[in-house]
C-alpha positions in Angstrom: 0.0 0.0 0.0 1.5 3.3 -1.0 2.3 5.8 1.7 0.5 9.2 1.8 2.5 12.2 0.5 2.8 14.8 3.3 2.4 17.8 0.9 -0.7 16.4 -0.7 -2.3 15.7 2.7 -1.6 19.3 3.8 -3.1 20.7 0.6 -6.2 18.6 1.0 -6.6 19.7 4.6 -6.2 23.4 3.7 -8.9 23.0 1.0 -11.2 21.4 3.4 -10.7 24.2 6.0 -11.2 26.8 3.3 -14.4 25.2 2.1 -15.6 25.0 5.7 -14.9 28.7 6.2 -16.7 29.7 3.0 -19.6 27.6 4.0 -19.9 29.2 7.4 -18.9 32.8 6.6 -19.7 33.1 2.9 -23.3 34.4 3.5 -22.1 36.9 6.1 -19.4 38.2 3.7 -21.8 38.4 0.9 -24.3 40.1 3.2 -21.7 42.6 4.3 -20.9 43.5 0.7 -24.6 43.8 -0.1 -25.1 46.1 2.9 -22.2 48.3 1.7 -23.7 48.5 -1.8 -27.1 49.3 -0.4 -25.6 52.0 1.8 -23.8 53.5 -1.3 -26.9 53.3 -3.4 -29.4 53.9 -0.6 -32.0 55.7 -2.7 -32.2 52.6 -5.0 -32.7 54.7 -8.1 -30.6 55.3 -11.2 -32.6 58.2 -12.9 -34.9 61.0 -12.1 -38.1 62.3 -13.9 -40.4 65.2 -13.2 -44.1 65.7 -14.4 -45.1 69.3 -13.7 -48.7 70.3 -14.4 -50.6 73.6 -14.4 -54.3 73.0 -14.9 -55.6 76.5 -15.0 -56.3 78.9 -17.9 -57.0 82.6 -18.1 -55.0 85.7 -17.0 -56.4 85.7 -13.4 -54.7 82.3 -12.9 -51.3 83.8 -13.6 -50.0 82.5 -10.3 -50.6 78.8 -11.2 -48.3 79.1 -14.3 -45.7 80.9 -12.1 -46.0 78.0 -9.6 -45.2 75.4 -12.1 -42.4 77.3 -13.8 -40.8 77.9 -10.4 -40.6 74.2 -9.8 -39.4 73.6 -13.3 -36.6 76.1 -12.9 -35.5 74.5 -9.6 -35.4 70.9 -10.9 -33.4 72.0 -14.0 -31.0 73.9 -11.8 -30.4 70.8 -9.7 -29.6 68.7 -12.7 -32.8 67.1 -14.2 -32.6 67.7 -18.0 -35.5 68.8 -20.2 -35.4 65.3 -21.7 -36.6 63.9 -18.3 -39.2 66.7 -17.6 -42.8 66.6 -18.8 -44.1 70.2 -18.6 -47.8 70.8 -19.0 -49.1 74.4 -19.0 -52.7 75.1 -19.7 -52.1 78.7 -20.7 -49.2 80.8 -22.1 -49.0 83.8 -19.7 -45.7 84.9 -21.2 -47.4 85.7 -24.5 -50.7 86.9 -23.1 -51.8 90.3 -24.5 -52.3 91.6 -20.9 -48.7 90.9 -19.9 -46.9 94.3 -19.6 -43.6 92.5 -20.1 -43.9 89.9 -22.8 -41.9 86.7 -22.7 -41.6 86.9 -18.9 -43.3 85.3 -16.0 -42.4 86.6 -12.6 -42.7 85.0 -9.2 -42.1 88.1 -7.1 -43.6 91.6 -7.2 -40.2 93.2 -7.7 -40.1 91.6 -11.1 -36.5 90.5 -10.7 -37.0 86.7 -10.7 -38.1 85.7 -14.2 -39.0 82.0 -13.9 -39.9 81.8 -17.6 -36.2 82.2 -18.6 -35.0 81.7 -22.2 -34.9 77.9 -22.4 -38.3 76.7 -21.4 -39.5 73.6 -23.2 -43.3 73.1 -22.8 -44.4 69.6 -23.8 -48.2 70.0 -23.4 -49.7 73.4 -23.8 -53.2 75.0 -24.0 -56.0 72.5 -24.7 -53.5 69.6 -24.8 -53.5 69.7 -21.0 -56.4 67.4 -20.3 -57.2 64.7 -17.8 -56.9 62.0 -20.5 -53.4 63.2 -21.7 -52.2 63.5 -18.1 -53.3 59.9 -17.2 -51.8 58.6 -20.5 -48.5 60.2 -19.7 -48.4 58.5 -16.3 -49.5 55.1 -17.4 -47.6 55.1 -20.7 -50.8 54.4 -22.7 -50.0 56.8 -25.5 -50.2 56.5 -29.3 -47.0 55.2 -31.1 -46.8 58.5 -33.0 -46.3 60.5 -29.8 -42.9 62.2 -29.8 -40.3 61.3 -27.2 -40.6 64.7 -25.5 -44.2 64.0 -24.6 -43.5 60.6 -23.0 -42.6 59.6 -19.5 -39.9 56.9 -20.3 -39.4 55.9 -16.7 -38.6 52.4 -15.3 -38.5 50.5 -12.0 -35.3 52.5 -11.0 -36.8 55.9 -11.6 -37.6 58.4 -8.9 -40.5 60.6 -10.1 -41.6 64.0 -8.9 -45.2 64.9 -9.8 -46.2 68.5 -9.1 -49.8 69.8 -9.7 -51.4 73.2 -9.2 -54.8 74.6 -10.0 -58.3 75.0 -8.6 -59.6 72.0 -6.7 -62.0 70.9 -4.0 -62.7 67.9 -1.8 -61.4 64.9 -3.8 -60.9 66.6 -7.2 -58.7 68.9 -9.2 -60.2 70.9 -12.1 -58.6 71.0 -15.6 -59.3 74.3 -17.4 -62.7 74.7 -15.8 -64.1 72.0 -18.2 -63.3 68.7 -16.5 -61.7 67.3 -13.4 -59.6 64.5 -12.1 -60.7 62.7 -8.9 -58.5 61.3 -6.1 -59.7 57.8 -7.1 -58.6 58.2 -10.7 -55.2 59.5 -9.6 -54.7 56.6 -7.1 -55.6 54.1 -9.8 -53.1 55.7 -12.2 -50.3 55.4 -9.6 -51.2 51.7 -9.1 -51.0 51.1 -12.8 -47.5 52.7 -12.8 -46.5 50.5 -9.9 -47.8 47.3 -11.6 -46.1 48.2 -14.9 -42.8 49.0 -13.0 -42.7 52.6 -14.0 -41.3 54.0 -10.8 -39.0 53.2 -7.9 -40.2 56.0 -5.6 -42.7 58.7 -6.2 -43.1 62.2 -4.7 -46.5 63.8 -5.2 -46.9 67.5 -4.4 -50.1 69.4 -5.0 -50.9 73.1 -4.4 -54.6 73.6 -4.5 -57.6 74.1 -2.2 -58.3 71.1 0.0 -55.2 69.5 -1.5 -54.8 66.8 1.2 -58.0 65.1 -0.1 -56.1 64.2 -3.3 -53.8 61.8 -1.6 -56.3 60.2 0.8 -57.1 57.3 -1.6 -53.5 56.4 -2.5 -52.7 52.7 -1.9 -49.6 51.9 -4.0 -46.2 51.5 -2.3 -43.3 53.9 -2.3 -45.4 57.1 -2.6 -44.8 60.2 -0.5 -47.3 63.0 -0.8 -47.5 66.6 0.2 -50.3 69.1 0.0 -50.7 72.8 0.6 -54.0 72.6 2.6 -56.1 70.2 4.5 -59.7 69.2 3.7 -62.0 72.1 4.2 -59.2 74.7 3.8 -58.4 77.1 1.0 -54.9 77.4 -0.5 -54.2 81.1 -0.6 -52.3 83.3 -3.1 -49.3 85.5 -2.4 -47.4 88.5 -3.8 -50.0 90.8 -5.4 -48.5 93.0 -8.2 -50.2 96.2 -9.1 -48.5 96.5 -12.5 -49.5 93.1 -13.6 -52.8 93.2 -11.8 -52.9 89.7 -10.3 -51.2 87.6 -7.6 -47.9 86.2 -8.8 -47.7 82.9 -6.8 -49.4 80.8 -4.2 -48.1 80.9 -0.7 -47.1 77.3 -0.4 -45.1 77.1 -3.6 -43.6 80.5 -2.9 -42.0 79.2 0.3 -41.1 75.9 -1.3 -39.2 77.9 -4.0 -37.5 79.9 -1.3 -36.4 76.7 0.4 -35.2 75.1 -2.9 -33.0 78.1 -3.7 -30.8 77.1 -0.8 -30.3 73.5 -2.1 -27.4 72.5 -4.3 -26.7 69.1 -5.9 -24.6 68.0 -3.0 -27.0 69.1 -0.2 -27.8 66.7 2.6 -31.1 68.3 3.4 -33.8 65.7 3.9 -37.6 65.5 3.3 -38.4 66.3 7.0 -37.0 69.8 6.3 -39.3 70.2 3.3 -42.3 69.3 5.5 -41.6 72.4 7.7 -41.0 75.0 5.0 -44.5 76.6 5.2 -46.1 76.5 8.7 -49.6 77.7 9.2 -48.3 81.1 10.3 -46.9 81.7 6.8 -49.3 79.7 4.6 -52.5 80.5 6.6 -53.7 77.1 5.4 -52.3 73.9 7.1 -50.0 71.9 4.8 -50.1 68.2 5.0 -48.0 65.2 4.1 -48.4 61.4 4.0 -45.6 58.9 4.4 -47.2 55.7 5.5 -46.9 54.2 2.0 -43.2 55.1 1.8 -40.7 52.4 2.8 -37.8 54.6 3.8 -37.7 57.0 6.7 -38.2 60.6 5.4 -35.2 61.6 7.5 -33.0 59.4 5.3 -34.5 60.7 2.0 -32.5 63.6 0.5 -34.3 66.4 -1.3 -32.1 65.7 -4.3 -33.4 62.2 -4.5 -36.5 63.8 -6.3 -35.5 67.4 -7.2 -32.1 66.5 -8.5 -30.4 64.0 -10.8 -28.4 61.0 -9.8 -24.7 61.6 -9.1 -23.1 58.5 -7.6 -19.5 59.4 -6.6 -17.3 57.6 -4.2 -14.4 59.6 -2.6 -11.3 57.6 -1.7 -8.0 58.7 0.0 -6.0 55.8 -1.5 -3.3 56.4 -4.0 -4.0 55.3 -7.5 -1.0 54.3 -9.6 -1.1 55.4 -13.2 0.6 53.9 -16.3 4.1 55.1 -16.9 3.2 56.8 -20.1 0.4 58.8 -18.4 2.6 59.6 -15.4 5.4 60.8 -17.7 2.9 63.0 -19.6 1.6 64.6 -16.4 5.1 65.2 -15.1 5.9 67.6 -17.9 3.6 70.2 -16.3 4.9 72.0 -13.2 2.8 71.6 -10.1 1.9 75.3 -10.0 0.1 75.0 -13.3 -1.7 71.8 -12.2 -3.0 73.5 -9.0 -6.5 74.6 -9.5 -9.0 76.4 -7.3 -11.5 74.3 -5.4 -14.7 73.8 -7.4 -17.7 75.7 -6.2 -21.3 75.5 -7.3 -22.3 78.5 -9.4 -24.0 81.2 -7.4 -27.7 81.3 -8.1 -29.9 84.3 -8.2 -30.2 85.5 -4.5 -33.9 84.9 -4.1 -33.8 85.4 -0.4 -32.4 88.9 -0.8 -34.9 89.7 -3.6 -37.8 88.6 -1.4 -36.9 90.8 1.5 -35.6 93.9 -0.2 -37.6 97.0 -0.8 -39.0 97.6 -4.3 -37.1 99.9 -6.5 -38.5 103.4 -7.1 -40.1 103.6 -10.5 -39.7 106.5 -12.9 -42.6 108.9 -12.9 -44.8 108.8 -16.0 -48.0 110.8 -16.5 -51.1 108.7 -16.0 -53.1 107.6 -19.0 -55.1 110.4 -20.6 -53.2 113.2 -18.8 -51.7 114.7 -22.0 -55.1 114.6 -23.8 -56.9 116.2 -20.9 -54.3 119.0 -20.7 -54.8 119.9 -24.3 -58.6 119.9 -23.8 -58.1 122.3 -20.9 -55.9 124.6 -23.0 -58.5 124.7 -25.8 -61.3 125.4 -23.5 -59.5 128.3 -21.9 -58.6 129.7 -25.4 -62.3 129.6 -26.5 -63.5 131.2 -23.3 -60.9 134.0 -23.6 -60.8 134.8 -27.3 -63.9 133.2 -28.9 -64.1 131.3 -32.1 -63.4 134.4 -34.3 -59.7 134.2 -33.4 -59.4 130.5 -34.5 -58.0 131.7 -37.9 -54.9 133.0 -36.1 -54.3 129.6 -34.6 -54.6 127.6 -37.8 
């Protein structure tokens, strides 16, 4: 009988011990790696989308268009591109004949914050903004000929922001004073989105009267909802402007915009901070929110998980060795030239200063009809003094 080789026996024993360790500790090691990965990708999403809807027409609803454009401006500034934004405006206030400053929509009475800008891409306008089109956008049930800009091309890794503003009541929101969407229809649309794997997490914000009634019927998972008023309360307007003749924004969206102006793409501000932006002392109404359907704790949900785009960056202090050719190429440049200033986010328009500053004094202009009335007075005095027989000396 052949004798056992010592080296072979040792190798077999080492393999057995290794297999035993893997069998015992393998799940724990894999679980640790999975926990690290989930911590790094804690939001669980890979892309962001926004559906912004203004449902009101006519000049006296100027503030609803300004509400929507304010949110549009904020999400674009924080990184969501136009290709991932579906903007629905029921009226074009920038080109309205009553607008004293065409091609502008202001959110403050000083007229210094133009939320219309010069690169607005409106996807659904005027009479295209209907309940049917809105529900088709959410559920993806749209004709094949619909252009890409009018589609919500989200998936099961998409975080979606849905903002709506207009006139509403207990359990409904009006579209252009001709039709309405109910809270049941909206809840069923969100359930279709979940069943069709069209979102990972969804943030629903509505600024309207009795807005909290619109999220009472939600039953789909991973939905967080905010409203500007409770059932039985009105959502009030803000910032009246005498030159334009209407209110420029609603109170709730005004303070949300002021809050978002302090956010940058790397902010660690969470959703609990957003819940507190407009207390009843400021909004007059009582804002509400609902988080029971949402799986994560709102304190762990960043504002940029919905209002910004995904930027997954891992910072390391380890030294990375480069190839010799690359290292030789970089060594040609002196260190002084390679030194750069620390990157900073571009300074945005100081909305907080604009809101609290005093309005600028305007240049005096004679009121309408003043010149005509002055000439009429001169002619009356002339006739009374000289009579009509001296008219030939005038003409």
